[in-house]
FIMARKOL-560424 format. One record per residue (C-alpha): residue in one letter; x, y, z. Coordinates in steps of 0.05 Angstrom, whole numbers, plus 32768, in hexadecimal, padded with zeros to 4 digits. Layout:
+--------+------+------+------+
! residu !   xx !   yy !   zz !
+--------+------+------+------+
!      a !    X !    Y !    Z !
...
+--------+------+------+------+
END
This chain:
+--------+------+------+------+
! residu !   xx !   yy !   zz !
+--------+------+------+------+
!      m ! 8B81 ! 8BAE ! 876A !
!      k ! 8B3B ! 8BAE ! 8787 !
!      v ! 8B1C ! 8B6A ! 8795 !
!      y ! 8AD1 ! 8B5E ! 8790 !
!      r ! 8AB7 ! 8B1C ! 87AB !
!      s ! 8A71 ! 8B20 ! 878D !
!      l ! 8A4B ! 8B40 ! 8754 !
!      e ! 8A22 ! 8B67 ! 8786 !
!      e ! 8A5E ! 8B8D ! 87A2 !
!      y ! 8A7E ! 8B9A ! 875E !
!      e ! 8A87 ! 8BE4 ! 874D !
!      q ! 8A83 ! 8BF6 ! 8703 !
!      g ! 8ABA ! 8C1F ! 86E4 !
!      a ! 8AC5 ! 8C45 ! 86A4 !
!      k ! 8AE2 ! 8C25 ! 8665 !
!      t ! 8AE6 ! 8BE0 ! 8684 !
!      v ! 8B13 ! 8BAE ! 8661 !
!      a ! 8B08 ! 8B68 ! 867B !
!      t ! 8B1D ! 8B20 ! 8675 !
!      i ! 8AFF ! 8AE0 ! 8692 !
!      g ! 8B1E ! 8AA1 ! 86AF !
!      t ! 8B32 ! 8A79 ! 86EC !
!      f ! 8B7D ! 8A88 ! 86E1 !
!      d ! 8B95 ! 8A52 ! 8712 !
!      g ! 8BDF ! 8A60 ! 871E !
!      v ! 8BDF ! 8AA0 ! 86F5 !
!      h ! 8C18 ! 8A82 ! 86CC !
!      i ! 8C3E ! 8AA3 ! 8694 !
!      g ! 8C0B ! 8A8A ! 8661 !
!      h ! 8BD5 ! 8AAF ! 8687 !
!      r ! 8C00 ! 8AED ! 8687 !
!      t ! 8BFD ! 8AF0 ! 863B !
!      i ! 8BB3 ! 8B00 ! 8644 !
!      l ! 8BBB ! 8B2D ! 8681 !
!      e ! 8BF2 ! 8B57 ! 8661 !
!      r ! 8BC7 ! 8B60 ! 8623 !
!      l ! 8B8D ! 8B73 ! 8651 !
!      k ! 8BB7 ! 8BA9 ! 8671 !
!      a ! 8BD0 ! 8BC3 ! 862E !
!      s ! 8B89 ! 8BC6 ! 8613 !
!      a ! 8B71 ! 8BEE ! 8650 !
!      d ! 8BAC ! 8C1E ! 8649 !
!      e ! 8B9A ! 8C2A ! 8600 !
!      v ! 8B54 ! 8C44 ! 8613 !
!      g ! 8B65 ! 8C61 ! 8657 !
!      g ! 8B3A ! 8C2C ! 8678 !
!      e ! 8B3F ! 8BFB ! 86B2 !
!      t ! 8B4E ! 8BB0 ! 86B4 !
!      v ! 8B1F ! 8B7D ! 86D2 !
!      l ! 8B2B ! 8B32 ! 86D9 !
!      i ! 8AEA ! 8B0D ! 86E2 !
!      s ! 8AF9 ! 8ACC ! 8706 !
!      f ! 8AD4 ! 8A97 ! 872F !
!      h ! 8ADB ! 8A7A ! 8774 !
!      p ! 8ADC ! 8A42 ! 8786 !
!      h ! 8AF9 ! 8A21 ! 8748 !
!      p ! 8ABF ! 8A0B ! 871B !
!      r ! 8AD8 ! 89C3 ! 8717 !
!      l ! 8AD4 ! 89BC ! 8763 !
!      v ! 8A8B ! 89D2 ! 8762 !
!      l ! 8A74 ! 89AB ! 8725 !
!      f ! 8A98 ! 896A ! 8735 !
!      p ! 8A9E ! 8968 ! 8781 !
!      e ! 8AA0 ! 891D ! 8788 !
!      n ! 8AE7 ! 8900 ! 8789 !
!      n ! 8B02 ! 893D ! 8763 !
!      p ! 8B4F ! 8936 ! 8762 !
!      l ! 8B5A ! 897F ! 874D !
!      k ! 8B8E ! 89A4 ! 8776 !
!      l ! 8B99 ! 89EE ! 876C !
!      l ! 8BD9 ! 8A13 ! 875D !
!      q ! 8BC4 ! 8A4E ! 8787 !
!      t ! 8B9A ! 8A5E ! 87C2 !
!      l ! 8B6B ! 8A99 ! 87B7 !
!      d ! 8B99 ! 8AC7 ! 87E0 !
!      e ! 8BD5 ! 8AB2 ! 87B6 !
!      k ! 8BB0 ! 8AC0 ! 8775 !
!      i ! 8B9C ! 8B05 ! 878E !
!      e ! 8BE4 ! 8B13 ! 87A2 !
!      v ! 8BFE ! 8B02 ! 875C !
!      l ! 8BC8 ! 8B28 ! 8737 !
!      r ! 8BD4 ! 8B65 ! 8762 !
!      a ! 8C1E ! 8B62 ! 8751 !
!      i ! 8C0D ! 8B5E ! 8707 !
!      g ! 8BE8 ! 8BA0 ! 870E !
!      l ! 8B9F ! 8B92 ! 86FF !
!      d ! 8B6B ! 8BC5 ! 8715 !
!      k ! 8B33 ! 8B97 ! 872A !
!      l ! 8B26 ! 8B4E ! 8739 !
!      l ! 8ADE ! 8B37 ! 8739 !
!      l ! 8AD5 ! 8AF4 ! 875A !
!      i ! 8A91 ! 8AD6 ! 874A !
!      p ! 8A7C ! 8AA1 ! 877C !
!      f ! 8A76 ! 8A62 ! 8752 !
!      t ! 8A3B ! 8A36 ! 8764 !
!      k ! 8A14 ! 8A00 ! 873F !
!      e ! 89DC ! 8A33 ! 8735 !
!      f ! 8A0D ! 8A65 ! 8716 !
!      s ! 8A28 ! 8A2E ! 86E9 !
!      r ! 89E4 ! 8A2A ! 86C8 !
!      t ! 89E7 ! 8A73 ! 86B1 !
!      p ! 89DF ! 8A73 ! 8665 !
!      s ! 8A19 ! 8A93 ! 8640 !
!      r ! 89EB ! 8AC8 ! 8621 !
!      t ! 89D4 ! 8ADC ! 8668 !
!      f ! 8A1C ! 8ADD ! 8680 !
!      i ! 8A2F ! 8B0D ! 8648 !
!      k ! 89F3 ! 8B3B ! 864B !
!      d ! 89E4 ! 8B3D ! 8696 !
!      i ! 8A29 ! 8B35 ! 86B4 !
!      l ! 8A5E ! 8B4C ! 8682 !
!      v ! 8A34 ! 8B85 ! 8666 !
!      g ! 8A00 ! 8B94 ! 869B !
!      k ! 8A2A ! 8B8C ! 86D9 !
!      v ! 8A73 ! 8B95 ! 86C5 !
!      r ! 8A62 ! 8BC3 ! 868B !
!      i ! 8A9B ! 8BAC ! 865F !
!      r ! 8AB4 ! 8BD7 ! 8626 !
!      k ! 8AE5 ! 8BA2 ! 860F !
!      i ! 8AF2 ! 8B5A ! 861F !
!      v ! 8B36 ! 8B38 ! 8613 !
!      i ! 8B2F ! 8AED ! 860F !
!      g ! 8B52 ! 8AAE ! 85F7 !
!      y ! 8B3B ! 8A8F ! 85B7 !
!      d ! 8B27 ! 8A4E ! 85DB !
!      h ! 8B06 ! 8A6A ! 861A !
!      h ! 8AC0 ! 8A51 ! 862A !
!      f ! 8A8D ! 8A67 ! 865E !
!      g ! 8A44 ! 8A62 ! 8671 !
!      k ! 8A17 ! 8A26 ! 8679 !
!      n ! 8A3A ! 89E7 ! 8660 !
!      r ! 8A73 ! 8A15 ! 8649 !
!      t ! 8A4C ! 8A25 ! 8609 !
!      g ! 8A61 ! 8A6E ! 8606 !
!      g ! 8AA1 ! 8A84 ! 85E5 !
!      i ! 8AC3 ! 8AB6 ! 85B8 !
!      e ! 8A8F ! 8AB1 ! 8581 !
!      e ! 8A55 ! 8ABF ! 85AF !
!      l ! 8A7A ! 8AFA ! 85CD !
!      k ! 8A84 ! 8B16 ! 8587 !
!      q ! 8A3B ! 8B08 ! 8576 !
!      y ! 8A21 ! 8B38 ! 85AC !
!      s ! 8A5A ! 8B6B ! 85A9 !
!      e ! 8A3A ! 8B9E ! 857B !
!      e ! 89F6 ! 8B99 ! 859C !
!      c ! 8A13 ! 8BA1 ! 85E2 !
!      g ! 8A48 ! 8BD4 ! 85D1 !
!      y ! 8A8A ! 8BB1 ! 85E1 !
!      v ! 8AC7 ! 8B9A ! 85BA !
!      v ! 8AE4 ! 8B54 ! 85BA !
!      e ! 8B2F ! 8B4A ! 85B6 !
!      e ! 8B43 ! 8B02 ! 85AA !
!      i ! 8B85 ! 8AE6 ! 85C3 !
!      s ! 8B9A ! 8AB9 ! 858A !
!      a ! 8BAB ! 8A70 ! 858D !
!      q ! 8BF3 ! 8A7F ! 857C !
!      a ! 8BFB ! 8AB2 ! 85B4 !
!      i ! 8BE1 ! 8A80 ! 85E7 !
!      d ! 8BFE ! 8A40 ! 85CA !
!      d ! 8C43 ! 8A5E ! 85C1 !
!      a ! 8C48 ! 8A61 ! 860C !
!      n ! 8C3B ! 8A16 ! 860E !
!      i ! 8C26 ! 8A1B ! 8656 !
!      s ! 8BEA ! 8A05 ! 867D !
!      s ! 8BD5 ! 89FD ! 86C5 !
!      t ! 8BD0 ! 89B2 ! 86B8 !
!      k ! 8C19 ! 89AF ! 86A1 !
!      i ! 8C2F ! 89D4 ! 86E0 !
!      r ! 8C08 ! 89A6 ! 870D !
!      k ! 8C29 ! 896A ! 86EB !
!      a ! 8C6E ! 8988 ! 86F5 !
!      l ! 8C62 ! 8994 ! 873F !
!      q ! 8C46 ! 894E ! 8748 !
!      e ! 8C87 ! 8933 ! 872A !
!      g ! 8CB3 ! 8960 ! 8755 !
!      d ! 8CC8 ! 8988 ! 8718 !
!      i ! 8CCB ! 89CA ! 873D !
!      s ! 8CF8 ! 89EB ! 8709 !
!      t ! 8CC5 ! 89E1 ! 86D1 !
!      a ! 8C8A ! 89F5 ! 86FD !
!      n ! 8CAD ! 8A36 ! 8712 !
!      t ! 8CC1 ! 8A46 ! 86CB !
!      f ! 8C79 ! 8A3E ! 86B3 !
!      l ! 8C5D ! 8A65 ! 86ED !
!      g ! 8C8E ! 8A9E ! 86E8 !
!      y ! 8C99 ! 8A9C ! 8733 !
!      e ! 8CAE ! 8A6B ! 8769 !
!      y ! 8C76 ! 8A3C ! 877D !
!      p ! 8C5E ! 8A4E ! 87C3 !
!      f ! 8C34 ! 8A2F ! 87F9 !
!      s ! 8C24 ! 8A48 ! 883F !
!      g ! 8C0C ! 8A2E ! 8881 !
!      v ! 8C11 ! 8A31 ! 88CC !
!      v ! 8C4B ! 8A13 ! 88F3 !
!      i ! 8C31 ! 89DB ! 8920 !
!      e ! 8C52 ! 89AC ! 8951 !
!      g ! 8C6E ! 896B ! 8934 !
!      e ! 8C92 ! 8930 ! 8952 !
!      k ! 8CD2 ! 895A ! 895A !
!      m ! 8CFB ! 8922 ! 893B !
!      g ! 8D23 ! 8953 ! 890F !
!      r ! 8D3F ! 8975 ! 894D !
!      k ! 8D5A ! 8933 ! 8966 !
!      l ! 8D7E ! 892A ! 8923 !
!      g ! 8D9D ! 896F ! 8927 !
!      y ! 8D6C ! 898C ! 88F3 !
!      p ! 8D31 ! 89AC ! 8916 !
!      t ! 8CF5 ! 89B6 ! 88E8 !
!      a ! 8CB7 ! 89E0 ! 88E5 !
!      n ! 8C7B ! 89B3 ! 88D7 !
!      i ! 8C48 ! 89D8 ! 88AB !
!      k ! 8BFD ! 89D0 ! 88A9 !
!      l ! 8BEA ! 89E9 ! 8864 !
!      d ! 8BB8 ! 8A22 ! 885F !
!      d ! 8B8E ! 8A02 ! 8828 !
!      p ! 8B84 ! 89B7 ! 881E !
!      l ! 8B72 ! 89C5 ! 87D5 !
!      k ! 8BB7 ! 89E3 ! 87C7 !
!      l ! 8BE4 ! 89B4 ! 87A0 !
!      s ! 8C1E ! 8999 ! 87C8 !
!      p ! 8C5B ! 8984 ! 879F !
!      a ! 8C74 ! 893D ! 879A !
!      d ! 8C93 ! 891C ! 87D7 !
!      g ! 8CDC ! 892B ! 87DD !
!      v ! 8D10 ! 895B ! 87F7 !
!      y ! 8D12 ! 89A2 ! 87DD !
!      f ! 8D3C ! 89E1 ! 87E2 !
!      v ! 8D0C ! 8A19 ! 87F6 !
!      r ! 8D05 ! 8A61 ! 880A !
!      v ! 8CE4 ! 8A6D ! 884E !
!      i ! 8CBE ! 8AAD ! 885E !
!      l ! 8CA3 ! 8AC1 ! 88A2 !
!      d ! 8C88 ! 8B05 ! 88B7 !
!      d ! 8CCE ! 8B1C ! 88CC !
!      f ! 8CFB ! 8AEB ! 88A9 !
!      s ! 8D0E ! 8AD4 ! 8864 !
!      g ! 8D42 ! 8A9F ! 8857 !
!      f ! 8D50 ! 8A5A ! 883A !
!      g ! 8D44 ! 8A14 ! 8852 !
!      m ! 8D37 ! 89CD ! 883C !
!      m ! 8CF3 ! 89AC ! 883E !
!      n ! 8CDE ! 8963 ! 8842 !
!      i ! 8C99 ! 8951 ! 8827 !
!      g ! 8C83 ! 890B ! 8836 !
!      k ! 8C79 ! 88D6 ! 886B !
!      k ! 8CBF ! 88D1 ! 888A !
!      p ! 8CC7 ! 8886 ! 887C !
!      t ! 8D09 ! 887F ! 88A2 !
!      m ! 8CE7 ! 8897 ! 88E2 !
!      g ! 8CAA ! 8869 ! 88DF !
!      e ! 8C62 ! 8870 ! 88C5 !
!      f ! 8C49 ! 88B7 ! 88C1 !
!      e ! 8C15 ! 88E1 ! 889D !
!      r ! 8C30 ! 890C ! 8864 !
!      t ! 8C51 ! 894A ! 8880 !
!      h ! 8C72 ! 898A ! 8868 !
!      e ! 8CAF ! 8999 ! 8894 !
!      v ! 8CE4 ! 89CE ! 8888 !
!      n ! 8D28 ! 89D7 ! 88A7 !
!      i ! 8D39 ! 8A22 ! 88A5 !
!      f ! 8D82 ! 8A32 ! 889E !
!      g ! 8DA1 ! 8A5E ! 88D4 !
!      f ! 8D5F ! 8A63 ! 88FA !
!      d ! 8D4F ! 8A4D ! 8942 !
!      r ! 8D0E ! 8A6B ! 895B !
!      d ! 8CCC ! 8A51 ! 8975 !
!      i ! 8C9A ! 8A60 ! 893D !
!      y ! 8C60 ! 8A32 ! 8950 !
!      g ! 8C1F ! 8A51 ! 893A !
!      q ! 8C40 ! 8A82 ! 890A !
!      h ! 8C2E ! 8A86 ! 88C1 !
!      i ! 8C65 ! 8A70 ! 8891 !
!      r ! 8C6D ! 8A74 ! 8846 !
!      i ! 8C98 ! 8A44 ! 881E !
!      e ! 8CB0 ! 8A50 ! 87D8 !
!      m ! 8CC8 ! 8A12 ! 87B3 !
!      l ! 8D0C ! 8A1E ! 8792 !
!      q ! 8D29 ! 89DB ! 877E !
!      y ! 8D1E ! 8990 ! 8785 !
!      l ! 8D58 ! 896E ! 87A8 !
!      r ! 8D45 ! 8924 ! 87AC !
!      e ! 8D0D ! 88F3 ! 87B6 !
!      e ! 8CF8 ! 88E0 ! 87FC !
!      k ! 8D17 ! 889C ! 880F !
!      k ! 8D1B ! 886B ! 8848 !
!      f ! 8D62 ! 8868 ! 8865 !
!      h ! 8D7C ! 882A ! 8888 !
!      s ! 8D8D ! 8850 ! 88C8 !
!      l ! 8D87 ! 8894 ! 88E9 !
!      a ! 8DD1 ! 889E ! 88DD !
!      e ! 8DC6 ! 8895 ! 8892 !
!      l ! 8D8B ! 88C4 ! 8895 !
!      v ! 8DB5 ! 88FA ! 88B6 !
!      k ! 8DEB ! 88F0 ! 8881 !
!      g ! 8DB5 ! 88F8 ! 884B !
!      i ! 8D9B ! 8938 ! 886B !
!      d ! 8DE3 ! 8952 ! 8870 !
!      g ! 8DE8 ! 8948 ! 8825 !
!      d ! 8DA6 ! 896C ! 881A !
!      k ! 8DBF ! 89A8 ! 8842 !
!      e ! 8E01 ! 89AA ! 881C !
!      a ! 8DDB ! 89A9 ! 87DA !
!      s ! 8DAF ! 89E1 ! 87F3 !
!      l ! 8DEB ! 8A0B ! 880A !
!      r ! 8E0B ! 8A03 ! 87C5 !
!      l ! 8DCB ! 8A1F ! 87A6 !
!      i ! 8DCD ! 8A59 ! 87D6 !
!      r ! 8E15 ! 8A67 ! 87C4 !
!      s ! 8E04 ! 8A66 ! 877A !
!      g ! 8DDA ! 8AA5 ! 8783 !
!      k ! 8DA6 ! 8A89 ! 8754 !
!      f ! 8D6E ! 8A92 ! 8786 !
!      d ! 8D81 ! 8AD7 ! 87A2 !
!      k ! 8D49 ! 8B0A ! 87A0 !
+--------+------+------+------+
END
């Protein structure tokens, strides 16, 4: 998949079949559209193009106190789209000026003039252009004049999936990793750099890697203890992660710390990827360090049972 980060660098192709959207999370509802996009391109011997926007439009249009957190970093989105097998991703820089582009101009100058679409596959309820006034009907209105075909993804096809990025965010914010992963179609990841912490875990017999997240706009799941997969450049294994403020140990900022099973190496400064597999319990304040250790022992045993189940083998 070739990635274009502006309209200026985009290279036109033949028999282009396109779709439009932010596709945050690229969940299984989005894949209904993307699989149809691929099938449509195959039917005409053409190429697939996803036209998307970066940064997320809501972050540009409503920057003040915007609570939106994203399901994917841009790199994660590109990774998933590449695995799906699209030919091209066109990322249009989204600015307030661009948001004022009339829908007619977007269709004629960008979709037709720049991307040169032969076909567009789009959801029945998708809107675009200034004040989101453009939609399926306007695309159909100009189709004959501009020489492209509109394929509408029906309400039933989209609604049957009963999935949205909003529902996935809500599940993650409630610690419902199972539902979030089911809706996404993959295990929710986040990445960061291993930094030095207070080294309290080592004193308890459970050394942890303290992670500084790559992107502050990436949604972090609810506070609690999780069973996770850990991926480094030369290692892949399991572990348990605590997200929260470590109330038994005192007053701390919210942290993401992972204990990696069967692993004892200095990895400060290294990039680490975490895939959330299952919620174990809420974060709680224990009455003593001995009780805390006993609680962590229980977390590890629960994690080892999940490993033995084989459910999370790849």
